[in-house]
N, C-alpha and C positions, 0 to 999 in steps of 0.2 A: 502488500500499500503503500508509503515512505517514495520505499524509491523511484514507482508509476508516478509521484506526486512531486519528488527534485528532479526525474524525463520531460518530464512538460513544465516545468518551468526554464526550466533548461532550451527547452527548446521553444521557447518562447520569447527567453531571450536573444536566440541564434537569427529566429522571425523578425526580431527590432535589428541587434544588427546591421542588419543585412537589407534595412527599412529605414537607414539614421541619415535623416538628413527633407526625410521627406508621410507626406501625409499619409498616416496611417490613421481607420479609423477602426475605434476597437468597443468592444464588450469589458461592464468595469464594472465592478462588486466594491464599492465602501463597506466604512470601516463598520456603518448600521445595516450591509447584506441588502440595501437598493442598488438595484443595479440600471446599471447608468451607459450611456453612448454618447463616447467621444469624439470628436474628431481632432489628433495628434499629428503635432510631430515629432520624434525622439532627439532629445539634444542629445544626452549620455545618460549611459548604462551603466550602474555598477553598486556589488552590495546587494540586490535584489532588488535597487530599484531603479525607476527610468525618469529620470528633468526631462517634461517638453511641455516646450509652449503646446496646449490646452483651447485650439480653436472654437472648441463653444463655449469655452470659460473667458476665451477674449482675455487666459496669463500664461506665468509659469505652471505648474503644479510636478507633483512626483506621485507615483502611482509605485504601485510592489505590484514588481509579479506578482507573484503565485495567482493577483487578484485579480487578474486581465481574463478572463474565459472565452475573450476571442478576438486576432488582430485581422484586418484586411487593409493589402495596401492599395491609394485611391491612384496609386503611378502604376506603366506598365513595366518600369522603372529598375523594377526591386521585384527579384526572383526572392518566391518562399517555396 
């Protein structure tokens, strides 16, 4: 179970690394359990956190990798 979760987090990190600096639509579950859809541009990934500009909230935000449920690149340049 834990190894599966770690694998999923690593896979999400790799996906976002490949899309660094490009717009990505994510489904995210916040600390209160609310699921939101965001349009972000990842700026950096470190210690299981993604620092990104959030176009939805119009500002910089930090997202925990394990709370990103799905990610879909908005441009064809990103290989997923």
